N, C-alpha and C positions, 0 to 999 in steps of 0.2 A: 480550478486545479489542473495543474501542467500536464500535457500529454506526452509519452514519451514517444520519440520520432525515429530513433535511431539505437543501433546498440554501441557506437560511439557515445553518446551521451549517457548510457548507464555507468560505464566508467567515472565519466567526470563527475556524476551525482551522488554516485556512491561514497565517492572519495572528498566530497565537499559538503561539510556541512549536516546538518540532520534532514534526511528525505525519508518518507513512508511512501512505498510504492502500492498501488492498490491494483491487484490483476483482478480483469475482471470480461465481459463481453456482451455485447448488444443483446445477444440470445437468450443469455441468463436471466430466468425469473429471479433469483435469490439477489441478482447483482441489480436489477430493477428496484428491488424491495428496498435497498439501502441508499439508492439514488436522492431521493426528495431530503433525507435529512444530511446527506454527507455536506452540503456547504455550510450548515450551522455546525457541524462537528469542526470542519476546518477551522472557522473562525474562531471555535472556542480553544484550537490547539493551535494556536497562529505563531508559534515557537517553532512549530514542524514543517515542513515544505512537501505537500502531498505529490504524487505522480500517479497519472493514470497509464497502466499498461493493458494494453488490449493483448487479451491472452491468444487469439490467433494469429495477430502480427507477431507476437514474439513467442512462439511456441517452444522454442529454442531455450529461451531464457527461461521459460516454465520449467524445463527439464532439468535445465543446469540448476534451478534453485528450488528443485524439490517442490513444485507447485502445482500438485494435482486437484485441485478443488478451487472454485471460484464462489463467492468473491475470497480473496485473499489479501492479506497485509504484511510486507516486509519493510524492515526499518533497520537503515543504518545511519552511522554517526562517524565522518571522518574515515571512511574506509571499514568500520567495524560493524557487523549485524549487532542489533542491540535489540531486536525483538521482531517474532514473526507469529500470526494470528492466521495460519493456514490451516482449511478445512474444507470439505466441501459443503458444509452445514451454512443453513442461512443463518446470519449475523444479526442480533439486535443493535439498536445504537447504545444500550447499555454494555452490553459485551465489546464494542469497539473504544468506546469511550473508556473503558476500563483497560483495554490493553493500549491506549493512548497515553493514559494517565502513567503507567508504567515505564511506557517510553521517554516520557517527559521527565521522569524524575530520574532518569540514567546519564542525560545529556546536558544537567546544568554545569 
């Protein structure tokens, strides 16, 4: 999974192709819960590019995009938001895959 390094990168990624931003943090137990299976989820949805966003490094972006709980996912396709799975709740693999299936269907 690509890691976001700068705010300048955000505009480039949002406006080119399909990117799923995963907002997370090292101290978040629910984020650690999804970590073991995310590589398999990424492989299953290889048409999507995943970007890890450290919530603590990009707190302003979290505010701008209304990310008030982690882990959370926001997807963009060529500049348009095509989906968001944002809450403070723990997410299961099944819930994440259902969200991503919906995203994949909108960007073909």
